[in-house]
N, C-alpha and C positions, 0 to 999 in steps of 0.2 A: 477592636477586640480580636485577638488571635482566632481563625477560623479552626475547629476541633480536628478537621482532617488534615490540617498543616503538618503537625508532628508525626502523622502516620503515614501520609501519601508519599510514595517513593517519586523521586525527581522525574523519573523517566515517564510516569504516568501523566505528567502535566501538559507537555507541548500538544498533544492532540485534543485535549479538554480545552485548552486556552484558544487553539485554532477553531475548535468546533464551536466554542461559545461565541467567537467573533463572528463567523459565518452565520450561525443562527440568528444573531441580533441583525446583521446585514439582510438576511432574507425577510425577517420581519418588517424591518423598516422599508424595504422595497415592494413589500407585498407578494414575495414570490414563495410558492409552496415549498414546504420541506421535502426533500427528494426521497423517492422510494428505490430509485435505480441509480447505480453509479457505474461509470464507464472510465476505464483507464485507457488512454491512447498511447499505443506504442510508436516506434520511429516512423514518421511520415504519415501517421494515421490521425493526426490532429484534425483533419477535415471532418471526421466523424462528428465533432460537435456543431457543425454546420447544419445537420441534420435536425437540430433542436429549433422549436418554434415558439410561438406566443410570446410572453414577456420574458426575454433573455437578459441575465445579469452576468456579467464578466468581471472576474477580480483576479488581479494579477497576484503570482505567488508572493512578490516582494510587499503586498500589502497584508498578508496573512501572517499574524504573529507566530513566531516559531518556524515558519518556512523558510527553507533556503531562497534567496533572492530571485534566482533564476535556474534554469536548466542549461547546462553546458554543452549538450550534445545536440548537433543539427538535426532538425525534424522534431524537436519538442519545444512547444511554444511557451510553456511556463504560465499557464492561467487555468483557473477553474470556471467553467461555464455551467449556469443553471439555466433550465428551460423545460419545455415539454417535448417528449420524444415519443410518437404514437400514442399521445394522450397520457403518457405516464411522466409524473415530475422526476426529473433526472438532474444530476450533476456529472460533468464530463471534466475529466482532468486531462488537459492537453500538454502532456509531457510527464515524464516519471522521474525519479532520482535514482541513480544506480550506485551501487557500492564502488565500481571502480572509478567514480568521480571523487571517491574520497569520503563519501557519506557513511556513517555507521548504518548498522541494519535497522535500527529504531527509526533513522530518518527515511530510509528506503520504504518503509511501510506505513509513515505517517499519513499519506493521503486516505489508506485504506481505514485506519483508525478514526480518522476525522469522519468518513462517511458513516462508519458505525455510530458516531456521537450524533450524527444528523439523521437518524432513523432508516438509512438505507437498508433494504433486505435483500436485493440482487445486485450483484457485482458482475460487469462483464470486463474482463481483461484482455486486452488485445496486444499483439507484438508482431515483430518482423523477425524471422527465423531462418536459419539454414537447414536445408533438407538433408537428413542422414539416411532416410528411408529411399532406397535406390527407385521405388515407384512413385515418388513425388515428383511433380513438375513445379517450376517456378511459376507463381500465381495461384497454387493450391491454397486454400484455406483449411486448417486443420482444426476439428473440433477436440481440443485436448482431453484426454480421459484419463491420463497418469503422468507423473513426473518422476525424474531422477535427478537429484541434487546433491552432488558430491561436497561441494562447499558447506552446505547445511549440515550434512552428516558429519562433517569436521569440525563443526562449532560455528560456522558462519551463518547463524540462524536468528531471525528476528524475535525469537521466542526466549532466547537466552537472558537470563537475568531475572528479576522479581517479576512474579506473575500478577497481572491486574485482574483480579477476581471478577471485577465488574465486566470485563470483556468475555473471559472464557476461562477454560479449566488449566490447571497446571500441565497436564499430559494429554493434549487433543490427539486424537487419531487422525491420520491424513489419508487412509486407504479409501475414505468415502469423500474427498474433496471436490470430485467432480460429478455432480449428479447427472444421471443419465437423461432425466426428463428435460433438463435444460438444453442438453446438445440435441435431442430429438427436436426440440423447437427450431434450432438453427438448421436442422436437416429439412425439416417441414418448409421452413422459410425458403431455403435454396431451391426445393422443389417447386413451389409455388412462383418463384421468380425465373425458372428454367436455368438455373445456375448449375453448372455440371463440374464445378471446381472445387466443391466442398468435401473434404474427407471425413468420414462419421467419427473416428477415433484415432488416436496417436498419443504416443509418450514425448513430453517434452524434457529436454536435458537442460538444466541450469549451470552454467559456469560463470566464473568470476569475470573474465575479460580483463582489459578492454581488447587484447589481441584476439584475432581470429584463430582458430584451433589448427594444430598441425595435422598431417594426415594420419600419424599414429594415433593422435588424440581422438580423432573423429572415428577411426576404426575401433577404438576402444569403447567409445561411447555407442556405436552401433551395435558391438558385440553384447553390450550390457541391454539391449533391447531399445535404444533411443531411435526415435523417428525424426525428431527436430531438435535444434541446438540453439540457445541464446543465452543473452547476458541479464536477463531480468525476469519479471513475471512469478516465479516459484515463490520468493519471499512474500510478495503481495498475497498470492494464493493461500499460502499457510496462514497469514495474519488474517485475512477474510474468513477463513474456515474456522479459525480459532475463535472468532467471535460471533459465529452462528449465521453469517450471511451466506447465501446461495451463490454459486460461482458458475459462470459459464467462460471459458478461455478459447480464445480463437487466434491462431498463429498463421500469420501469412507467409509462406514459403517465398523468399526473395532470391535465394541462389541455392544451388547444389553444392554441398561441401566437397572438397577435394580429399579423397582417400587412396587413390591409385597412382602409380606412377613409379618411375626408376628414381630411386632414392640419390643416385649418383649424378643425376642431371637436374639442371634448374628448369622449372616449369613457371614461366612468368604469364602465361595465358590463361590460367583458370584460377587465379588466387581471388578471394573475396575483399570486397572494399565497400565501404559505407556508401558512397556514391551509387554502386550498383543496387544496393539494398533500396534506396530511397527511390531510384528509378522504376524498380519492379513495383514498388508501393503505388508510385503514381498511376501506372498502367492499370491497376486494379481498384484505384480509389473510389471511383463512382459506384462499382458493383459492390464494394464492401459496404459502403454507406447503406445502399439499398437493403443489402443482407441484414444489416444490424438493425435498421428501422422495421423490417418486416419481423425479424426475430423478436425485438421488444413488443411489437403488436401481438403476437402469439403468446409470449410470456404473460402480458397484461391480461390476456382473456382467460389463459389455461393454468397459470402458475400462481401468480400474485395473489387472487381472490383466496387461495387456500393456505396461505402463508400467515402464521401469526405475527403480531407485532413483537418486535425485540423489546427487551427491557430498556428503559431509559438510563443512559450513562449519565452521571452526575457530572456537570460542567463547572461547579464551584471549586476554583482553584486559587485561593489567595497568593499574593507574592510571597517568596520565602522570607524567612527571618533573617536579619543580618548576621553575619557570621560572628562579629566580635559584638556582642551587647555592650552598650554604652559608647560604642565608637561613633564618629562624626561622618555625614556625608560631605558631597563635594562643596556644599554652601556652608558647611560649618556647623549645621544643625545636627543636634544630638539625636541618635535613633530612640525611637520609644521602645522600651523593653516591656515585653507581655510576660506576666508571670501567672500561672494557673493557681488556683486555691490549694491544689496538692503541694505544688513548690513552695508556697508560703508556709504550709502547714510543716513540710519537712524542714524548711529553713529555721522556722520557730523552735522545732524540737532540737536541731542542733545547737541553736543559741542557748536553749534552756540547759541542755545537757553540759555544754561548756561552762555555763555559770556554776552548776552543781560540782563539777570537777574542780573548778577555780576555788570555790569556797572550802573544799575538803582539802585542797593542798595548803590554802592559806592557813587552816586551822592547825595541820601537821606542823607548819613552820612557826 
C-alpha cells in the first residue's frame, strides 16, 4: 500500500530520513544509546573520535544509505563513530563533505540533518582555518561567534529549495546561531586546563574554495570584519541552527593568510598549502582533544539538563513510485500500480461523463 506521505514529501527530504532510520536501527541492534551530542571533525581533527569510550560503534559512510561513499580530502576519514564522551552519548563524524568536491549543498549538510533525526541537541563543529586577524597565532583555537558567508548570500545555501517544516521554519534567523553560554563553556574548559591559546570570540568567513584566497581577497574579507577563513562549516552551522540544535564552533588557526607584499614580485615563501594545515593540526591535536572532552563535561553538567527534547522527525520514507506506471523492471516484472480512492472516484466520474456524452452524440446522429 502506498504510504500517505509519499505523494507529498519532497525528494530532498528523504536522504537524511533514510540514513537516520538506518543508523537508528543499527544503534538499537548494537545496544548503543541514541546520541545527545554531535561532533563534526575538520581537516586532521578526526582524532577527536578517539576520546570516545565505552561501547564504540564505527560505521563507514559507504555503509549508510544516501551518503557519499568516502571523503576525497586528506585528513577526513569518512566514518561516523558512536560512543560516550565525558559521560554523554555522542556521535562523531570523522570527515565532512565540501561543496568544492562537487557535492550540492543538501549533501554538504546531510550529516547535520541526520544528527537531528537521531535526537542530537548540541552540535560541536570544528575546522582548520586561516588567520585573517593579525593578532591570531598559528595554533590558536577561536570560539566562533559570528560568520560571513558570501557564497550563501549569493544563493549557495543549504536552505534553498522546499522547506522541511519538520526540521525548522522557512525563514530562520542566524544572528543568534552561536550561543554565548556554549562559548563560555569552552573558555572555562581552557582555563581549567591552563590552555592559553583559546580566543573567546571571532568571525569566520566561508568561501567556496578549493583554492586558497589571493592577497586581495584576504584583505577584502578582513575589511568586512573577518577573523578567520575556511571552506566549510557555515553551511553546517546554518542547517543545525535551522533545526533548533545548539551550536559550538571551534576553529583551529593553522596558518596566517598572506595579505601584504609587492604585487610585482613573486612570493613563494609564504603561500598556504594543505600539508601545512595538517602539520599545524597535528601539533595541537592532543590539546584540542583534551579541550573538547573538558568542554563536553561542562556542557553535560551546565547546559544539557536545561535543554528540552526536540520533536521527533518522522523516519518513514517509502521508496518512490516508478516513473512510468505499468512499466517493467530489470527482471521483466510489472510494477505494481497503487491508486488511491480519490483517483478511482475521479476516474469513474470521467468514464461516466464520457458515456453520457457518447449517448447524447449517438442520439443526435
